[in-house]
C-alpha positions in Angstrom: -50.6 -26.5 30.2 -51.8 -29.7 28.5 -49.8 -31.4 25.8 -50.4 -30.3 22.2 -49.6 -31.8 18.8 -49.7 -30.5 15.2 -53.3 -31.4 14.8 -54.8 -30.1 18.0 -55.4 -26.5 18.7 -54.7 -25.5 22.4 -56.4 -22.6 24.3 -54.4 -21.4 27.2 -55.2 -18.3 29.4 -52.7 -15.6 30.2 -49.3 -14.9 28.8 -48.3 -18.6 27.9 -49.8 -18.5 24.4 -47.5 -15.5 23.7 -44.4 -17.4 24.7 -45.5 -20.4 22.7 -45.9 -18.2 19.6 -42.5 -16.7 20.1 -40.8 -20.2 20.5 -42.6 -21.4 17.3 -41.6 -18.2 15.5 -38.0 -18.6 16.6 -37.7 -22.2 15.4 -39.4 -21.4 12.1 -37.9 -18.0 11.3 -34.4 -19.2 10.0 -36.3 -21.0 7.1 -38.7 -18.2 6.6 -36.0 -15.5 6.6 -32.9 -17.1 5.1 -31.4 -19.3 2.4 -29.0 -21.5 4.3 -26.1 -23.5 2.7 -23.2 -25.6 3.4 -20.0 -26.1 1.2 -16.5 -27.2 0.8 -13.3 -26.1 -1.1 -10.2 -27.8 -2.3 -7.2 -26.1 -4.1 -3.8 -24.8 -3.4 -2.1 -21.7 -1.9 0.8 -19.6 -3.5 2.8 -16.4 -3.1 2.8 -16.9 0.8 5.4 -14.9 2.7 6.4 -13.5 6.0 7.6 -9.8 5.7 8.6 -6.9 7.9 10.2 -9.4 10.4 11.7 -8.1 13.5 12.8 -9.7 16.7 15.8 -10.6 19.0 18.9 -12.5 17.6 20.8 -14.7 20.0 24.4 -15.0 18.6 25.3 -17.3 21.4 22.7 -20.0 20.2 22.1 -22.6 21.4 23.3 -21.4 24.7 21.1 -18.8 26.4 22.2 -15.3 26.0 24.3 -13.9 28.9 23.4 -10.2 28.3 21.6 -7.8 26.1 23.5 -5.7 23.6 24.9 -3.0 24.1 25.4 -3.8 27.8 27.9 -6.5 27.4 31.5 -6.9 28.6 33.1 -6.7 25.2 31.9 -10.2 24.1 29.2 -10.0 21.5 29.2 -13.8 21.3 27.3 -13.9 24.6 24.7 -11.3 23.6 21.2 -11.0 22.4 20.6 -8.4 19.7 17.2 -6.8 20.0 15.4 -5.2 17.1 17.1 -7.3 14.6 15.6 -7.0 11.1 15.2 -10.3 8.9 14.6 -10.2 5.2 11.4 -11.7 3.8 10.8 -15.4 4.3 9.0 -17.2 1.5 6.6 -20.1 2.3 5.9 -23.2 0.3 2.8 -23.6 -1.8 0.4 -26.1 -0.2 -2.9 -27.8 -0.5 -5.6 -25.4 0.7 -9.2 -26.3 1.6 -12.0 -26.4 4.1 -15.6 -26.3 4.9 -18.2 -23.5 5.3 -21.8 -22.8 6.5 -23.7 -19.7 5.9 -27.0 -18.1 4.8 -28.4 -15.3 2.7 -31.2 -13.1 4.1 -34.5 -13.7 2.2 -35.5 -9.9 2.4 -31.9 -8.9 1.4 -31.1 -12.0 -0.9 -27.9 -10.4 -2.1 -26.5 -10.1 1.5 -25.3 -13.0 3.6 -23.1 -14.2 6.4 -20.8 -17.1 6.5 -18.4 -19.0 8.9 -15.7 -21.1 7.3 -12.7 -23.1 8.5 -9.7 -23.7 6.2 -6.5 -25.6 6.5 -3.1 -25.1 4.8 0.5 -26.2 5.5 2.7 -23.1 4.8 6.1 -24.7 5.5 9.5 -22.9 5.6 11.8 -24.2 2.7 15.6 -23.9 3.0 16.5 -20.4 2.0 18.9 -17.5 2.6 17.9 -15.0 5.1 19.8 -11.7 5.8 19.9 -10.3 9.4 20.5 -6.6 10.0 21.5 -5.0 13.2 23.8 -2.0 13.9 25.3 -3.8 16.8 26.9 -6.4 14.6 29.6 -3.9 13.6 30.3 -2.6 16.9 34.0 -3.5 17.7 33.5 -3.2 21.3 30.2 -4.7 22.2 29.3 -6.4 19.0 30.7 -9.0 16.6 33.2 -6.6 15.0 32.1 -7.6 11.5 32.7 -4.2 10.0 29.2 -4.4 8.5 25.7 -4.5 9.9 24.4 -7.5 8.0 25.1 -11.3 8.2 23.5 -13.9 5.8 22.4 -17.5 6.8 20.9 -20.3 4.9 17.9 -21.3 7.2 17.0 -25.0 7.3 13.5 -26.5 6.7 10.7 -26.0 9.2 7.1 -27.3 9.0 4.0 -25.0 9.3 0.4 -25.8 9.9 -2.2 -23.2 9.6 -5.9 -23.4 10.7 -8.1 -20.3 9.7 -11.5 -19.6 11.2 -13.1 -16.8 9.4 -16.4 -14.9 9.6 -17.4 -13.2 6.4 -20.0 -10.9 5.1 -21.0 -12.1 1.6 -22.3 -9.9 -1.2 -23.5 -11.8 -4.3 -25.3 -11.0 -7.6 -28.1 -13.5 -8.3 -30.9 -12.9 -10.9 -34.3 -14.1 -9.7 -35.5 -14.2 -13.3 -32.6 -16.5 -14.5 -31.7 -18.9 -11.6 -29.4 -21.0 -13.9 -26.9 -18.1 -14.5 -23.5 -17.6 -12.9 -23.5 -16.1 -9.5 -20.5 -14.0 -8.7 -19.8 -13.0 -5.1 -17.2 -11.3 -2.7 -16.6 -11.8 0.9 -14.7 -10.0 3.6 -14.2 -10.4 7.3 -12.1 -11.0 10.3 -10.3 -14.3 10.8 -8.6 -16.1 13.6 -5.2 -17.7 12.5 -3.9 -20.8 14.5 -0.3 -21.2 13.3 1.9 -24.2 14.5 5.6 -24.0 13.6 7.8 -27.0 14.2 11.2 -28.3 13.0 14.8 -29.1 13.7 16.8 -26.6 16.0 19.5 -26.4 13.5 20.5 -22.8 13.2 21.4 -22.9 9.6 24.6 -22.2 7.8 26.3 -18.8 8.0 27.3 -17.6 4.5 28.4 -14.0 4.9 30.5 -12.2 6.0 33.3 -14.5 5.2 35.1 -13.8 8.6 32.4 -15.7 10.5 31.2 -18.0 7.7 30.2 -21.5 9.1 29.6 -24.3 6.7 28.1 -26.6 9.4 25.8 -24.5 11.5 24.8 -25.2 15.1 22.4 -27.8 16.3 19.8 -26.9 19.0 16.7 -28.5 20.5 13.7 -29.4 18.3 11.2 -26.7 18.7 7.4 -26.7 18.1 5.0 -23.9 19.2 1.5 -22.9 18.4 0.2 -19.2 18.3 -3.1 -17.5 17.7 -3.6 -14.3 15.7 -6.5 -12.2 14.6 -6.3 -11.0 11.1 -8.3 -10.4 7.9 -9.5 -12.3 4.8 -11.0 -11.4 1.5 -12.3 -13.6 -1.3 -13.9 -13.3 -4.7 -15.6 -16.1 -6.6 -18.3 -17.4 -8.8 -20.8 -20.3 -8.5 -22.8 -22.0 -11.2 -26.1 -23.8 -10.2 -25.8 -27.5 -11.3 -29.2 -28.4 -10.0 -31.8 -26.6 -7.7 -29.8 -27.3 -4.6 -26.1 -27.9 -5.9 -23.7 -25.4 -7.2 -20.0 -25.5 -8.2 -17.5 -22.9 -8.8 -14.2 -21.3 -8.2 -12.7 -18.9 -5.7 -9.7 -16.7 -5.0 -8.8 -16.1 -1.3 -6.4 -13.5 0.2 -5.4 -13.8 3.9 -3.4 -11.4 6.0 -2.6 -11.5 9.7 0.2 -10.1 12.1 2.2 -13.1 13.3 4.1 -13.5 16.7 6.6 -16.3 17.3 7.9 -16.3 20.8 11.0 -18.5 20.2 12.4 -20.4 17.3 16.1 -21.4 16.9 18.3 -18.4 17.6 15.6 -15.8 17.2 12.9 -14.8 19.8 9.9 -12.5 20.1 9.5 -12.4 16.2 6.9 -10.2 14.8 6.0 -10.3 11.1 3.2 -9.8 8.7 1.8 -13.1 7.1 0.2 -12.9 3.6 -1.2 -15.9 1.6 -3.1 -16.2 -1.8 -5.0 -19.2 -2.8 -7.2 -20.5 -5.5 -9.7 -23.3 -4.8 -12.7 -25.1 -6.4 -16.0 -24.8 -4.6 -19.0 -27.3 -4.1 -22.0 -25.9 -2.2 -25.4 -27.1 -1.4 -28.5 -25.1 -0.4 -30.3 -26.4 2.6 
């Protein structure tokens, strides 16, 4: 096949013209079929929490557990307590923002797809957490507390969260009035990459008074990163500033199951992560 340019028409026998036509169509179809855009957001997250937390509690921390309740030799202090329930952990509000790229189908101009990457830092502030396990009250194999609960004041830990979301977008845009507000909603799966790091200090035991510890126990500094698949939902509105630029605001809700293999005296923690955020949007049509 001889070389062709934009101003020369080429005539080639056989199936090669068909392949050339398909290649040109593949290159030009995104512009013909879609309204592409890029954008960025900046704002803040709020009402973040971990709930329905369950895992193993090592009351022998920072030493490794010697046995698993109830198969101990009468010393609960050397045991790990599986299926321990932890009360809700609230996370600090933080800056929330990221970038996105997407497009709306030209023939279905109200429907689009989008990929976005957001970052936030949902750190764990100092707070009281109550642990519940029936084994705590066992006078033979447990701590002999006379109750199933103990309360600790957990120390600070830092969290870093990267969210990679794939969304379907539904918008309302009037073709006859392009300068009007454009409301939209989005929903889809997301990959959450969470890093948790901080001091290994176990915190201070507050209740019951029989085992109250005003100093706590120091352990090794811990840092780990885990990946989880969850969901995200958002609703927002854009206002066209120019033909290509739009600005607006957006509310975002994120949910994901969370697994933390080992942190301080707890291990194999499973919980549900929830986060709300509000951010400002700047978007450009390509």
